Backbone as a printed PyTorch tensor [residue, N CA C, xyz], in Angstrom:
tensor([[[149.1470,  64.8340,  55.5870],
         [148.2210,  63.6140,  55.7760],
         [148.3970,  63.2040,  57.0710]],

        [[147.4930,  63.0700,  57.9990],
         [147.8040,  62.5620,  59.4920],
         [147.1240,  61.4190,  59.4490]],

        [[146.9260,  60.5630,  59.2760],
         [146.4990,  58.9870,  58.7740],
         [147.2040,  58.5350,  60.2270]],

        [[146.0890,  57.3120,  60.9080],
         [146.2080,  56.9350,  61.7160],
         [146.7540,  55.4470,  61.2450]],

        [[147.0730,  54.5240,  62.4400],
         [147.9170,  53.0760,  61.6810],
         [146.7530,  52.4680,  60.9370]],

        [[145.3790,  52.2950,  61.6410],
         [144.3570,  51.6430,  60.7910],
         [144.3030,  52.0370,  59.3900]],

        [[144.1560,  53.4570,  58.9220],
         [144.0970,  53.9230,  57.7560],
         [145.1520,  53.8490,  56.8780]],

        [[146.3980,  53.4340,  57.4320],
         [147.5630,  53.5630,  56.7360],
         [147.4720,  51.8930,  56.4930]],

        [[147.2400,  51.1190,  57.3990],
         [147.5780,  49.4650,  57.1230],
         [146.9320,  49.3630,  55.9500]],

        [[145.5730,  49.8490,  56.0910],
         [144.3020,  49.3840,  54.9170],
         [144.4300,  49.9090,  53.5010]],

        [[145.4140,  51.2600,  53.7910],
         [146.2210,  51.5370,  52.1900],
         [146.8960,  50.8810,  51.5170]],

        [[148.0360,  50.1410,  52.5560],
         [148.9830,  49.2900,  52.2790],
         [148.2030,  48.0420,  51.6310]],

        [[147.0540,  47.5170,  52.2920],
         [146.6130,  46.4450,  52.1200],
         [145.7400,  46.6690,  50.6820]],

        [[145.4040,  47.7040,  50.2360],
         [144.6700,  47.6400,  48.9710],
         [145.4590,  48.0560,  48.1490]],

        [[146.7410,  48.5690,  48.4080],
         [147.6360,  48.9350,  47.3730],
         [148.5110,  47.3230,  47.0830]],

        [[148.5510,  46.1890,  47.8790],
         [149.1420,  45.1790,  47.5950],
         [148.3150,  43.7920,  47.3830]],

        [[146.6310,  44.1750,  47.3300],
         [145.7000,  43.5110,  47.2380],
         [145.2370,  43.7160,  45.7010]],

        [[144.9290,  42.7060,  45.0420],
         [144.6450,  42.7160,  43.7130],
         [143.0500,  43.4970,  43.4700]],

        [[142.1210,  43.4460,  42.3200],
         [141.4070,  43.9630,  42.1780],
         [140.2860,  42.6350,  42.6100]],

        [[140.6960,  41.5490,  41.3380],
         [140.2840,  40.4370,  41.7690],
         [140.1260,  39.8120,  42.9780]],

        [[141.0870,  39.8940,  43.7020],
         [141.1180,  39.4500,  45.2670],
         [139.9770,  40.0900,  46.4290]],

        [[140.0150,  41.2470,  46.0540],
         [138.5490,  42.5670,  47.0400],
         [137.5890,  41.9120,  46.2890]],

        [[137.3000,  41.6310,  44.6050],
         [136.1590,  41.2710,  44.5710],
         [135.2180,  40.3670,  45.0780]],

        [[136.4240,  38.7400,  45.0770],
         [136.0130,  37.6570,  45.6390],
         [135.5920,  37.6170,  46.9850]],

        [[136.4830,  38.5950,  47.7760],
         [136.4580,  38.7140,  49.1550],
         [135.0280,  39.4990,  49.5340]],

        [[134.6280,  40.1540,  48.5680],
         [133.1160,  41.0280,  48.8060],
         [132.0730,  40.1950,  48.6350]],

        [[132.3910,  39.1540,  47.5440],
         [131.3300,  37.9780,  46.9580],
         [131.3560,  37.2880,  48.0100]],

        [[132.3480,  36.9110,  49.1400],
         [131.9010,  35.6250,  50.4180],
         [131.7220,  36.6940,  51.1430]],

        [[131.2990,  37.8100,  51.5420],
         [130.5840,  38.4410,  52.4550],
         [129.3170,  38.8600,  51.8920]],

        [[128.7250,  38.7530,  50.6100],
         [127.7200,  38.7450,  50.4260],
         [127.0710,  37.4260,  50.6370]],

        [[127.9790,  36.2500,  50.1390],
         [127.4060,  34.9900,  50.1200],
         [126.7930,  34.3980,  51.8650]],

        [[127.6060,  34.9980,  52.4040],
         [127.6420,  34.4460,  53.7820],
         [126.3670,  35.1610,  54.4530]],

        [[126.1370,  35.8940,  54.0640],
         [124.7430,  37.0660,  54.8050],
         [123.8700,  36.3960,  54.3120]],

        [[123.6800,  35.7780,  52.8420],
         [122.6400,  35.1580,  52.0970],
         [122.7690,  34.0650,  53.0910]],

        [[123.3190,  33.3840,  53.1040],
         [123.2480,  31.8990,  53.9710],
         [122.6920,  32.2220,  55.0780]],

        [[122.8800,  33.2880,  56.1890],
         [122.4930,  33.4170,  57.2300],
         [121.0140,  33.9930,  57.3720]],

        [[120.5600,  34.3780,  56.1090],
         [119.0000,  34.7890,  55.9640],
         [118.2350,  33.7420,  55.5370]],

        [[119.1500,  32.7950,  54.7600],
         [118.5560,  31.4110,  54.2740],
         [118.0970,  30.5500,  55.5200]],

        [[119.2050,  30.4360,  56.4380],
         [118.9620,  29.7640,  57.5880],
         [118.1360,  30.4180,  58.2720]],

        [[117.7760,  31.3850,  58.9250],
         [116.7560,  31.7040,  59.3270],
         [115.3510,  31.5620,  58.8930]],

        [[115.2220,  31.6200,  57.2440],
         [114.2610,  31.5430,  56.9160],
         [113.7680,  30.1660,  56.9150]],

        [[114.4360,  29.0200,  56.1780],
         [114.3160,  27.5450,  56.8010],
         [113.6740,  27.3280,  57.8250]],

        [[114.4430,  28.0960,  58.8670],
         [114.1850,  28.0740,  60.4010],
         [112.5110,  27.8780,  60.8100]],

        [[112.3300,  29.1780,  60.0950],
         [110.5930,  29.9590,  60.2310],
         [110.1810,  28.9260,  59.4870]],

        [[110.2070,  28.4400,  58.3890],
         [109.2970,  27.4840,  57.8220],
         [109.4970,  26.0570,  58.5840]],

        [[110.3360,  26.0060,  58.7830],
         [110.2670,  24.5330,  59.8080],
         [109.3760,  24.3060,  61.0030]],

        [[109.6600,  25.5270,  61.4590],
         [108.7760,  25.8190,  62.7110],
         [107.4730,  25.8000,  62.6170]],

        [[106.9460,  26.8050,  61.3980],
         [105.5260,  26.6890,  61.2100],
         [104.9460,  25.2850,  60.9300]],

        [[105.8030,  24.5230,  60.1910],
         [105.1120,  23.0230,  59.8950],
         [105.3050,  22.1310,  61.0550]],

        [[106.3700,  22.5200,  61.8330],
         [106.1540,  21.5130,  63.2630],
         [105.3210,  21.6820,  64.2210]],

        [[104.8490,  23.5590,  64.2070],
         [103.6900,  24.1260,  64.6900],
         [101.9780,  23.8440,  64.8710]],

        [[102.4160,  23.4160,  63.2510],
         [101.0200,  22.6010,  62.6270],
         [100.9100,  21.1410,  63.0120]],

        [[101.6160,  20.5650,  63.0310],
         [101.7140,  18.8360,  63.6600],
         [101.6370,  19.1890,  65.2670]],

        [[101.4420,  20.2080,  66.1330],
         [101.8010,  20.2080,  67.2540],
         [102.9200,  19.7550,  68.0650]],

        [[104.3440,  19.7900,  67.4690],
         [105.5520,  19.8130,  67.8280],
         [105.8210,  21.0550,  68.3520]],

        [[106.9150,  21.2190,  69.5070],
         [107.2240,  22.4690,  69.6120],
         [108.5130,  22.7380,  68.5520]],

        [[108.7680,  24.0120,  68.7310],
         [109.8170,  24.3360,  67.4960],
         [110.9850,  24.4830,  68.2090]],

        [[111.7770,  24.2930,  66.7360],
         [113.2380,  24.2970,  66.8830],
         [113.9060,  25.1740,  67.3990]],

        [[114.6360,  25.3200,  68.1180],
         [115.7550,  26.7470,  68.5700],
         [116.7470,  26.7380,  68.2480]],

        [[117.4120,  28.2410,  67.9830],
         [118.2930,  28.5770,  67.4370],
         [119.6100,  27.6980,  68.3470]],

        [[120.7320,  26.8970,  67.7880],
         [121.5810,  26.4410,  68.3380],
         [122.4540,  27.8260,  68.7090]],

        [[122.5900,  27.8630,  70.0400],
         [123.3930,  28.6370,  71.1880],
         [125.1280,  28.7720,  70.5030]],

        [[125.3280,  29.7520,  70.0030],
         [126.7160,  29.8160,  69.9960],
         [127.4640,  29.9360,  71.0550]],

        [[128.7840,  28.5920,  70.9500],
         [129.5980,  28.5310,  71.9140],
         [131.0290,  29.2930,  71.8150]],

        [[131.3230,  29.7240,  72.5930],
         [132.5860,  30.6220,  72.8660],
         [133.7020,  29.2930,  72.3790]],

        [[134.8710,  29.7760,  72.1770],
         [135.9550,  28.9900,  71.5600],
         [136.4030,  28.6220,  72.7520]],

        [[136.6720,  27.3410,  72.8210],
         [137.4970,  26.8400,  74.0410],
         [136.5710,  26.0310,  74.8400]],

        [[135.6600,  26.5670,  74.9410],
         [134.2550,  25.8430,  75.9120],
         [133.6430,  24.5350,  75.3010]],

        [[133.7610,  23.6990,  75.9300],
         [132.8910,  22.4560,  75.1310],
         [131.3960,  22.4500,  75.8570]],

        [[130.4870,  22.0930,  74.6490],
         [129.2540,  22.0940,  75.1100],
         [128.8290,  20.8270,  75.6580]],

        [[127.9280,  20.8840,  76.7950],
         [127.5830,  19.8790,  77.4320],
         [126.4020,  19.3990,  76.7040]],

        [[126.6100,  17.4250,  76.9600],
         [125.9540,  16.2680,  75.7960],
         [124.6670,  16.8440,  76.6810]],

        [[123.5750,  16.6350,  76.0800],
         [122.2470,  16.7790,  76.1010],
         [122.4390,  15.3850,  76.6770]],

        [[121.4730,  14.5360,  77.5030],
         [121.0160,  13.0680,  77.6190],
         [119.2560,  13.3000,  77.5250]],

        [[119.5010,  11.8610,  76.9490],
         [117.9840,  11.7380,  76.7540],
         [117.0260,  11.1900,  78.2610]],

        [[115.5280,  11.0330,  78.3710],
         [114.8680,  11.0430,  79.3630],
         [115.4160,   9.3230,  80.0580]],

        [[115.4570,   8.1760,  79.1500],
         [116.0580,   7.2280,  79.5370],
         [117.4460,   7.3710,  80.5550]],

        [[118.0290,   7.9490,  79.7570],
         [119.7170,   8.1950,  80.7330],
         [119.5590,   8.9110,  81.7100]],

        [[118.5670,   9.8690,  81.8230],
         [118.3200,  10.8790,  82.9970],
         [117.8520,   9.9290,  83.9560]],

        [[116.7400,   8.5960,  83.7280],
         [116.1200,   7.8700,  84.4910],
         [117.0700,   7.1050,  85.1120]],

        [[117.9760,   6.5070,  84.6140],
         [118.9300,   5.8100,  84.8640],
         [120.0030,   6.3140,  85.9930]],

        [[120.4280,   7.6710,  85.5880],
         [121.2810,   8.3440,  86.5910],
         [120.3080,   8.7010,  87.8540]],

        [[119.4770,   8.9160,  87.9740],
         [118.2450,   9.5600,  89.2450],
         [118.5920,   7.7120,  89.6470]],

        [[118.2590,   6.6380,  89.2970],
         [117.6540,   5.4420,  89.9520],
         [118.7660,   4.9570,  90.3810]],

        [[120.6770,   5.4420,  90.0650],
         [121.5400,   4.7940,  90.4730],
         [121.8210,   6.0060,  91.7880]],

        [[121.4980,   6.6650,  91.7650],
         [121.7660,   7.9320,  92.7830],
         [120.9590,   7.6050,  93.7890]],

        [[119.7480,   7.1820,  93.6810],
         [118.8530,   6.6700,  94.7680],
         [119.1040,   5.3140,  95.4430]],

        [[120.0660,   4.5760,  94.7780],
         [120.3590,   2.9770,  95.6160],
         [121.3330,   3.7190,  96.1310]],

        [[122.2660,   4.4600,  95.7240],
         [123.3750,   4.8520,  96.4250],
         [123.1050,   5.8870,  97.5330]],

        [[122.1710,   6.5180,  97.3520],
         [121.8090,   7.3890,  98.8920],
         [121.0490,   6.6380,  99.5000]],

        [[120.4410,   5.0420,  99.0890],
         [119.9510,   4.3840, 100.0370],
         [120.6780,   3.4350, 100.8840]],

        [[121.8230,   3.2100, 100.1700],
         [122.8620,   1.9110, 101.2370],
         [124.1240,   2.8230, 101.0720]],

        [[124.4780,   3.6140, 102.1440],
         [125.3850,   4.6940, 102.2620],
         [126.7210,   3.7340, 102.9910]],

        [[126.3390,   2.6570, 103.2810],
         [127.1380,   1.8120, 103.9500],
         [128.1970,   1.1980, 102.7250]],

        [[128.0210,   1.1190, 101.5010],
         [128.7680,   0.7630, 100.4590],
         [129.6680,   1.5380,  99.6030]],

        [[129.2700,   3.0130, 100.0100],
         [129.9280,   3.9640,  99.0790],
         [131.5850,   3.6590,  98.8040]],

        [[131.8350,   3.6240, 100.6420],
         [133.5710,   3.5390, 100.7000],
         [134.0600,   2.0060, 100.7630]],

        [[132.7520,   1.3590, 100.9990],
         [133.5420,  -0.3350, 100.8620],
         [133.9420,  -1.1380,  99.8410]],

        [[135.1820,  -1.9880, 100.4540],
         [135.7590,  -2.5630,  98.8350],
         [134.8350,  -3.9440,  98.9880]],

        [[134.6850,  -4.1390,  97.9820],
         [134.5540,  -5.1700,  97.5210],
         [135.1980,  -6.6330,  98.1460]],

        [[134.5260,  -7.0380,  98.8870],
         [134.8900,  -8.6170,  99.4230],
         [135.2280,  -9.9780,  98.5500]],

        [[135.9500, -10.3060,  98.6240],
         [136.0250, -11.9390,  97.8270],
         [134.8100, -13.0110,  98.3380]],

        [[134.1410, -13.8310,  97.4660],
         [133.3910, -14.6500,  98.2540],
         [133.9780, -15.7510,  98.1490]],

        [[133.9500, -16.3990,  99.6210],
         [134.8230, -17.7450,  99.6030],
         [133.8620, -19.1940,  99.3330]]])
């Protein structure tokens, strides 16, 4: 018997894992697949209803790699406020590095 390491480890795991635990692991795998299918179906139904109302469809959330923080999406008023403050900074370049002077 020439088994590679993966086959040998799988055989050892099967020997030490009870039938009940294997049954539960298989059930969890099936349930996760069912959840993914239902999410896709729900998203399709929601997009269908939104399309009827004239609203753009909901996009599928993008998977983020572990350790990467998702960028926070800003609202239009926040974007407008940021643009306005940037325009004010560019209009008055003399105040960028100046320190606030006390009023006497």
